[in-house]
PDB file of N, CA, C and O in Angstrom:
ATOM      1  N   MET A   1    -179.419 153.588  42.331  1.00  0.00           N
ATOM      2  CA  MET A   1    -178.938 154.618  43.251  1.00  0.00           C
ATOM      3  C   MET A   1    -178.155 155.676  42.477  1.00  0.00           C
ATOM      4  O   MET A   1    -178.349 156.876  42.675  1.00  0.00           O
ATOM      5  N   THR A   2    -177.278 155.221  41.602  1.00  0.00           N
ATOM      6  CA  THR A   2    -176.487 156.155  40.801  1.00  0.00           C
ATOM      7  C   THR A   2    -177.403 156.998  39.918  1.00  0.00           C
ATOM      8  O   THR A   2    -177.194 158.200  39.754  1.00  0.00           O
ATOM      9  N   LEU A   3    -178.415 156.352  39.357  1.00  0.00           N
ATOM     10  CA  LEU A   3    -179.362 157.064  38.495  1.00  0.00           C
ATOM     11  C   LEU A   3    -180.063 158.171  39.269  1.00  0.00           C
ATOM     12  O   LEU A   3    -180.310 159.254  38.738  1.00  0.00           O
ATOM     13  N   HIS A   4    -180.380 157.888  40.531  1.00  0.00           N
ATOM     14  CA  HIS A   4    -181.044 158.884  41.379  1.00  0.00           C
ATOM     15  C   HIS A   4    -180.171 160.123  41.528  1.00  0.00           C
ATOM     16  O   HIS A   4    -180.657 161.248  41.402  1.00  0.00           O
ATOM     17  N   PHE A   5    -178.888 159.919  41.794  1.00  0.00           N
ATOM     18  CA  PHE A   5    -177.971 161.046  41.965  1.00  0.00           C
ATOM     19  C   PHE A   5    -177.793 161.824  40.663  1.00  0.00           C
ATOM     20  O   PHE A   5    -177.651 163.047  40.674  1.00  0.00           O
ATOM     21  N   ILE A   6    -177.800 161.112  39.556  1.00  0.00           N
ATOM     22  CA  ILE A   6    -177.693 161.779  38.257  1.00  0.00           C
ATOM     23  C   ILE A   6    -178.913 162.673  38.040  1.00  0.00           C
ATOM     24  O   ILE A   6    -178.788 163.799  37.559  1.00  0.00           O
ATOM     25  N   CYS A   7    -180.088 162.167  38.395  1.00  0.00           N
ATOM     26  CA  CYS A   7    -181.316 162.952  38.249  1.00  0.00           C
ATOM     27  C   CYS A   7    -181.269 164.191  39.132  1.00  0.00           C
ATOM     28  O   CYS A   7    -181.627 165.283  38.692  1.00  0.00           O
ATOM     29  N   VAL A   8    -180.831 164.026  40.369  1.00  0.00           N
ATOM     30  CA  VAL A   8    -180.738 165.155  41.297  1.00  0.00           C
ATOM     31  C   VAL A   8    -179.747 166.182  40.770  1.00  0.00           C
ATOM     32  O   VAL A   8    -180.008 167.384  40.813  1.00  0.00           O
ATOM     33  N   TYR A   9    -178.604 165.703  40.270  1.00  0.00           N
ATOM     34  CA  TYR A   9    -177.588 166.605  39.718  1.00  0.00           C
ATOM     35  C   TYR A   9    -178.160 167.388  38.538  1.00  0.00           C
ATOM     36  O   TYR A   9    -177.936 168.592  38.412  1.00  0.00           O
ATOM     37  N   TYR A  10    -178.900 166.691  37.676  1.00  0.00           N
ATOM     38  CA  TYR A  10    -179.514 167.340  36.520  1.00  0.00           C
ATOM     39  C   TYR A  10    -180.518 168.403  36.962  1.00  0.00           C
ATOM     40  O   TYR A  10    -180.568 169.494  36.394  1.00  0.00           O
ATOM     41  N   ILE A  11    -181.316 168.076  37.977  1.00  0.00           N
ATOM     42  CA  ILE A  11    -182.306 169.024  38.504  1.00  0.00           C
ATOM     43  C   ILE A  11    -181.615 170.260  39.058  1.00  0.00           C
ATOM     44  O   ILE A  11    -182.054 171.384  38.818  1.00  0.00           O
ATOM     45  N   VAL A  12    -180.537 170.051  39.798  1.00  0.00           N
ATOM     46  CA  VAL A  12    -179.802 171.170  40.390  1.00  0.00           C
ATOM     47  C   VAL A  12    -179.233 172.073  39.302  1.00  0.00           C
ATOM     48  O   VAL A  12    -179.344 173.296  39.383  1.00  0.00           O
ATOM     49  N   GLN A  13    -178.625 171.471  38.289  1.00  0.00           N
ATOM     50  CA  GLN A  13    -178.055 172.261  37.197  1.00  0.00           C
ATOM     51  C   GLN A  13    -179.139 173.056  36.472  1.00  0.00           C
ATOM     52  O   GLN A  13    -178.949 174.228  36.146  1.00  0.00           O
ATOM     53  N   THR A  14    -180.262 172.416  36.226  1.00  0.00           N
ATOM     54  CA  THR A  14    -181.373 173.087  35.551  1.00  0.00           C
ATOM     55  C   THR A  14    -181.913 174.226  36.403  1.00  0.00           C
ATOM     56  O   THR A  14    -182.233 175.300  35.896  1.00  0.00           O
ATOM     57  N   THR A  15    -182.010 173.974  37.717  1.00  0.00           N
ATOM     58  CA  THR A  15    -182.502 175.002  38.637  1.00  0.00           C
ATOM     59  C   THR A  15    -181.584 176.208  38.635  1.00  0.00           C
ATOM     60  O   THR A  15    -182.049 177.347  38.589  1.00  0.00           O
ATOM     61  N   LEU A  16    -180.278 175.966  38.685  1.00  0.00           N
ATOM     62  CA  LEU A  16    -179.316 177.068  38.669  1.00  0.00           C
ATOM     63  C   LEU A  16    -179.421 177.860  37.366  1.00  0.00           C
ATOM     64  O   LEU A  16    -179.339 179.088  37.361  1.00  0.00           O
ATOM     65  N   PHE A  17    -179.601 177.140  36.277  1.00  0.00           N
ATOM     66  CA  PHE A  17    -179.739 177.793  34.974  1.00  0.00           C
ATOM     67  C   PHE A  17    -180.980 178.689  34.942  1.00  0.00           C
ATOM     68  O   PHE A  17    -180.914 179.846  34.527  1.00  0.00           O
ATOM     69  N   LEU A  18    -182.110 178.135  35.385  1.00  0.00           N
ATOM     70  CA  LEU A  18    -183.353 178.905  35.414  1.00  0.00           C
ATOM     71  C   LEU A  18    -183.271 180.044  36.414  1.00  0.00           C
ATOM     72  O   LEU A  18    -183.825 181.121  36.196  1.00  0.00           O
ATOM     73  N   TYR A  19    -182.572 179.791  37.515  1.00  0.00           N
ATOM     74  CA  TYR A  19    -182.403 180.823  38.547  1.00  0.00           C
ATOM     75  C   TYR A  19    -181.641 182.019  37.979  1.00  0.00           C
ATOM     76  O   TYR A  19    -182.016 183.168  38.216  1.00  0.00           O
ATOM     77  N   ASN A  20    -180.582 181.751  37.235  1.00  0.00           N
ATOM     78  CA  ASN A  20    -179.795 182.826  36.621  1.00  0.00           C
ATOM     79  C   ASN A  20    -180.623 183.607  35.603  1.00  0.00           C
ATOM     80  O   ASN A  20    -180.520 184.830  35.514  1.00  0.00           O
ATOM     81  N   ILE A  21    -181.435 182.898  34.847  1.00  0.00           N
ATOM     82  CA  ILE A  21    -182.305 183.569  33.876  1.00  0.00           C
ATOM     83  C   ILE A  21    -183.304 184.466  34.613  1.00  0.00           C
ATOM     84  O   ILE A  21    -183.545 185.602  34.206  1.00  0.00           O
ATOM     85  N   SER A  22    -183.877 183.948  35.691  1.00  0.00           N
ATOM     86  CA  SER A  22    -184.856 184.711  36.460  1.00  0.00           C
ATOM     87  C   SER A  22    -184.225 185.956  37.070  1.00  0.00           C
ATOM     88  O   SER A  22    -184.840 187.022  37.097  1.00  0.00           O
ATOM     89  N   ILE A  23    -182.998 185.816  37.559  1.00  0.00           N
ATOM     90  CA  ILE A  23    -182.277 186.962  38.118  1.00  0.00           C
ATOM     91  C   ILE A  23    -182.055 187.999  37.016  1.00  0.00           C
ATOM     92  O   ILE A  23    -182.205 189.202  37.229  1.00  0.00           O
ATOM     93  N   PHE A  24    -181.698 187.506  35.852  1.00  0.00           N
ATOM     94  CA  PHE A  24    -181.433 188.407  34.732  1.00  0.00           C
ATOM     95  C   PHE A  24    -182.672 189.229  34.391  1.00  0.00           C
ATOM     96  O   PHE A  24    -182.577 190.423  34.108  1.00  0.00           O
ATOM     97  N   TYR A  25    -183.837 188.577  34.420  1.00  0.00           N
ATOM     98  CA  TYR A  25    -185.082 189.277  34.114  1.00  0.00           C
ATOM     99  C   TYR A  25    -185.772 189.814  35.364  1.00  0.00           C
ATOM    100  O   TYR A  25    -186.852 190.401  35.289  1.00  0.00           O
ATOM    101  N   LYS A  26    -185.125 189.600  36.527  1.00  0.00           N
ATOM    102  CA  LYS A  26    -185.660 190.070  37.812  1.00  0.00           C
ATOM    103  C   LYS A  26    -187.072 189.549  38.064  1.00  0.00           C
ATOM    104  O   LYS A  26    -187.967 190.304  38.444  1.00  0.00           O
ATOM    105  N   GLN A  27    -187.255 188.262  37.848  1.00  0.00           N
ATOM    106  CA  GLN A  27    -188.560 187.645  38.097  1.00  0.00           C
ATOM    107  C   GLN A  27    -188.475 186.838  39.392  1.00  0.00           C
ATOM    108  O   GLN A  27    -188.414 185.609  39.366  1.00  0.00           O
ATOM    109  N   ASN A  28    -188.471 187.533  40.504  1.00  0.00           N
ATOM    110  CA  ASN A  28    -188.309 186.884  41.801  1.00  0.00           C
ATOM    111  C   ASN A  28    -189.470 185.949  42.139  1.00  0.00           C
ATOM    112  O   ASN A  28    -189.278 184.933  42.807  1.00  0.00           O
ATOM    113  N   ASN A  29    -190.658 186.287  41.683  1.00  0.00           N
ATOM    114  CA  ASN A  29    -191.815 185.437  41.963  1.00  0.00           C
ATOM    115  C   ASN A  29    -191.653 184.061  41.324  1.00  0.00           C
ATOM    116  O   ASN A  29    -192.060 183.050  41.898  1.00  0.00           O
ATOM    117  N   ASN A  30    -191.064 184.030  40.148  1.00  0.00           N
ATOM    118  CA  ASN A  30    -190.843 182.757  39.468  1.00  0.00           C
ATOM    119  C   ASN A  30    -189.857 181.892  40.233  1.00  0.00           C
ATOM    120  O   ASN A  30    -189.981 180.667  40.246  1.00  0.00           O
ATOM    121  N   ILE A  31    -188.876 182.524  40.871  1.00  0.00           N
ATOM    122  CA  ILE A  31    -187.885 181.768  41.639  1.00  0.00           C
ATOM    123  C   ILE A  31    -188.563 181.093  42.818  1.00  0.00           C
ATOM    124  O   ILE A  31    -188.320 179.918  43.093  1.00  0.00           O
ATOM    125  N   LEU A  32    -189.410 181.833  43.511  1.00  0.00           N
ATOM    126  CA  LEU A  32    -190.107 181.266  44.666  1.00  0.00           C
ATOM    127  C   LEU A  32    -190.997 180.108  44.224  1.00  0.00           C
ATOM    128  O   LEU A  32    -191.052 179.071  44.886  1.00  0.00           O
ATOM    129  N   PHE A  33    -191.686 180.287  43.113  1.00  0.00           N
ATOM    130  CA  PHE A  33    -192.558 179.242  42.593  1.00  0.00           C
ATOM    131  C   PHE A  33    -191.748 178.012  42.189  1.00  0.00           C
ATOM    132  O   PHE A  33    -192.146 176.876  42.450  1.00  0.00           O
ATOM    133  N   LEU A  34    -190.611 178.257  41.550  1.00  0.00           N
ATOM    134  CA  LEU A  34    -189.742 177.169  41.117  1.00  0.00           C
ATOM    135  C   LEU A  34    -189.203 176.400  42.318  1.00  0.00           C
ATOM    136  O   LEU A  34    -189.134 175.171  42.294  1.00  0.00           O
ATOM    137  N   ASN A  35    -188.822 177.123  43.366  1.00  0.00           N
ATOM    138  CA  ASN A  35    -188.313 176.480  44.574  1.00  0.00           C
ATOM    139  C   ASN A  35    -189.364 175.569  45.188  1.00  0.00           C
ATOM    140  O   ASN A  35    -189.035 174.493  45.688  1.00  0.00           O
ATOM    141  N   LYS A  36    -190.624 175.987  45.156  1.00  0.00           N
ATOM    142  CA  LYS A  36    -191.705 175.156  45.697  1.00  0.00           C
ATOM    143  C   LYS A  36    -191.825 173.862  44.899  1.00  0.00           C
ATOM    144  O   LYS A  36    -191.998 172.785  45.470  1.00  0.00           O
ATOM    145  N   ILE A  37    -191.734 173.974  43.587  1.00  0.00           N
ATOM    146  CA  ILE A  37    -191.840 172.793  42.726  1.00  0.00           C
ATOM    147  C   ILE A  37    -190.669 171.844  42.973  1.00  0.00           C
ATOM    148  O   ILE A  37    -190.866 170.637  43.116  1.00  0.00           O
ATOM    149  N   ILE A  38    -189.451 172.387  43.022  1.00  0.00           N
ATOM    150  CA  ILE A  38    -188.262 171.565  43.241  1.00  0.00           C
ATOM    151  C   ILE A  38    -188.322 170.889  44.596  1.00  0.00           C
ATOM    152  O   ILE A  38    -188.024 169.700  44.712  1.00  0.00           O
ATOM    153  N   THR A  39    -188.708 171.639  45.628  1.00  0.00           N
ATOM    154  CA  THR A  39    -188.789 171.081  46.980  1.00  0.00           C
ATOM    155  C   THR A  39    -189.803 169.948  47.018  1.00  0.00           C
ATOM    156  O   THR A  39    -189.541 168.899  47.607  1.00  0.00           O
ATOM    157  N   TYR A  40    -190.953 170.152  46.398  1.00  0.00           N
ATOM    158  CA  TYR A  40    -191.988 169.129  46.373  1.00  0.00           C
ATOM    159  C   TYR A  40    -191.496 167.882  45.638  1.00  0.00           C
ATOM    160  O   TYR A  40    -191.724 166.758  46.085  1.00  0.00           O
ATOM    161  N   TYR A  41    -190.823 168.092  44.516  1.00  0.00           N
ATOM    162  CA  TYR A  41    -190.324 166.974  43.715  1.00  0.00           C
ATOM    163  C   TYR A  41    -189.283 166.165  44.477  1.00  0.00           C
ATOM    164  O   TYR A  41    -189.335 164.936  44.490  1.00  0.00           O
ATOM    165  N   ILE A  42    -188.335 166.856  45.112  1.00  0.00           N
ATOM    166  CA  ILE A  42    -187.283 166.162  45.862  1.00  0.00           C
ATOM    167  C   ILE A  42    -187.883 165.403  47.037  1.00  0.00           C
ATOM    168  O   ILE A  42    -187.513 164.255  47.283  1.00  0.00           O
ATOM    169  N   ASN A  43    -188.798 166.024  47.762  1.00  0.00           N
ATOM    170  CA  ASN A  43    -189.440 165.353  48.894  1.00  0.00           C
ATOM    171  C   ASN A  43    -190.190 164.120  48.425  1.00  0.00           C
ATOM    172  O   ASN A  43    -190.169 163.086  49.092  1.00  0.00           O
ATOM    173  N   ASP A  44    -190.850 164.223  47.287  1.00  0.00           N
ATOM    174  CA  ASP A  44    -191.596 163.099  46.728  1.00  0.00           C
ATOM    175  C   ASP A  44    -190.650 161.956  46.380  1.00  0.00           C
ATOM    176  O   ASP A  44    -190.985 160.789  46.589  1.00  0.00           O
ATOM    177  N   ARG A  45    -189.475 162.280  45.852  1.00  0.00           N
ATOM    178  CA  ARG A  45    -188.493 161.262  45.482  1.00  0.00           C
ATOM    179  C   ARG A  45    -187.883 160.601  46.718  1.00  0.00           C
ATOM    180  O   ARG A  45    -187.653 159.392  46.735  1.00  0.00           O
ATOM    181  N   LEU A  46    -187.628 161.400  47.745  1.00  0.00           N
ATOM    182  CA  LEU A  46    -187.001 160.859  48.951  1.00  0.00           C
ATOM    183  C   LEU A  46    -187.944 159.911  49.690  1.00  0.00           C
ATOM    184  O   LEU A  46    -187.491 158.962  50.330  1.00  0.00           O
ATOM    185  N   GLU A  47    -189.239 160.160  49.607  1.00  0.00           N
ATOM    186  CA  GLU A  47    -190.204 159.313  50.308  1.00  0.00           C
ATOM    187  C   GLU A  47    -190.311 157.942  49.665  1.00  0.00           C
ATOM    188  O   GLU A  47    -190.668 156.972  50.333  1.00  0.00           O
ATOM    189  N   ARG A  48    -190.007 157.849  48.381  1.00  0.00           N
ATOM    190  CA  ARG A  48    -190.165 156.565  47.686  1.00  0.00           C
ATOM    191  C   ARG A  48    -188.962 155.660  47.861  1.00  0.00           C
ATOM    192  O   ARG A  48    -188.946 154.547  47.335  1.00  0.00           O
TER     193      ARG A  48
END
């Protein structure tokens, strides 16, 4: 259970990092694509 939360925390931190980079380069399409991947991954983890 603890490992799961660590993974989620790591994903969130990575997402924020990539989000800031995307904002810096104004790549809004990449943010939307990234959000789809993250949402799919989290949903997949929650179902298991």
